[in-house]
C-alpha positions as CSV (number, residue, x, y, z in Angstrom):
1,M,17.9,28.6,13.0
2,T,14.5,29.2,14.6
3,T,11.7,26.8,14.3
4,S,9.6,29.0,12.1
5,I,12.5,29.4,9.7
6,A,13.0,25.6,9.9
7,V,9.3,25.0,8.8
8,T,9.6,27.6,6.0
9,A,12.8,25.8,4.8
10,L,11.0,22.4,4.9
11,R,8.2,23.8,2.8
12,K,10.6,25.1,0.2
13,R,12.8,22.1,0.1
14,H,9.9,19.5,-0.1
15,I,7.2,20.6,-2.5
16,W,4.7,18.1,-1.0
17,L,5.0,20.0,2.3
18,E,3.8,23.4,0.9
19,A,0.4,22.7,2.4
20,L,1.8,21.9,5.8
21,P,-0.3,23.8,8.3
22,D,1.1,26.2,10.8
23,T,-0.8,24.5,13.6
24,V,-2.3,21.1,14.2
25,S,-5.7,20.6,15.9
26,I,-5.5,17.7,18.3
27,P,-9.1,16.5,19.0
28,V,-10.5,15.3,22.2
29,L,-10.2,11.6,22.6
30,E,-12.7,9.7,24.7
31,A,-10.1,7.7,26.5
32,Q,-8.4,11.0,27.6
33,Q,-9.7,13.6,29.9
34,R,-8.2,16.6,28.1
35,P,-9.7,19.3,25.9
36,A,-9.0,19.7,22.2
37,A,-5.8,21.6,21.6
38,D,-4.1,23.5,18.8
39,K,-0.3,23.2,18.7
40,P,2.2,24.9,16.5
41,I,3.5,22.5,13.9
42,E,7.1,23.0,15.1
43,D,6.1,21.8,18.6
44,A,4.0,18.9,17.4
45,T,5.2,15.4,18.4
46,L,4.6,12.4,16.1
47,D,1.7,11.4,18.4
48,D,0.2,14.9,18.1
49,I,0.3,14.6,14.3
50,A,-1.2,11.1,14.4
51,F,-4.1,12.3,16.5
52,A,-4.5,15.4,14.3
53,M,-4.7,13.2,11.3
54,L,-7.4,11.1,12.9
55,G,-9.5,14.2,13.5
56,M,-8.9,15.5,10.0
57,E,-9.8,12.1,8.6
58,A,-13.1,12.1,10.4
59,E,-13.8,15.6,9.0
60,F,-12.8,14.4,5.5
61,N,-15.0,11.4,5.7
62,A,-18.0,13.5,6.8
63,V,-17.5,15.9,3.9
64,G,-17.1,12.9,1.5
65,D,-20.3,11.4,2.9
66,R,-22.2,14.7,2.3
67,L,-20.8,15.1,-1.2
68,H,-21.9,11.5,-2.0
69,A,-25.4,12.1,-0.7
70,L,-25.7,15.3,-2.7
71,R,-24.4,13.5,-5.9
72,K,-26.9,10.7,-5.3
73,L,-29.8,13.1,-4.8
74,Y,-28.8,15.0,-7.9
75,N,-28.6,11.9,-10.0
76,L,-31.9,10.5,-8.7
77,A,-33.7,13.7,-9.5
78,R,-32.2,13.8,-13.0
79,Q,-33.2,10.2,-13.5
80,A,-36.7,11.2,-12.4
81,G,-36.8,13.8,-15.2
82,A,-36.1,16.9,-13.1
83,L,-34.7,20.0,-14.8
84,G,-32.3,22.5,-13.4
85,S,-34.9,24.8,-11.8
86,D,-36.9,21.9,-10.3
87,R,-36.6,21.0,-6.6
88,A,-34.6,17.8,-6.3
89,V,-36.5,16.3,-3.3
90,D,-39.9,17.0,-4.9
91,A,-38.8,15.4,-8.2
92,I,-37.7,12.2,-6.4
93,S,-40.8,12.1,-4.2
94,E,-43.2,12.6,-7.2
95,G,-41.3,10.0,-9.2
96,G,-42.1,7.4,-6.6
97,R,-38.5,6.4,-5.9
């Protein structure tokens, strides 16, 4: 059994692994002097996966922060009386908040 067949079999056997990526991106760590790297999932060690998850978590948090800020901007503009075609930043600035 080749590794790509093994990964395909894992995805079929475990429904929660359907989204398993083909590669993991291992970010640059400040403590290490190595560049970021992409590695096929079948070659990834547990440490590679852990480091990839750290990088993905940072990306996930950044997206979550932007979503939260947009949601807050939207809600503040609505509270200030803005309508759908109004510019959110102007509505909040004019509302004195």
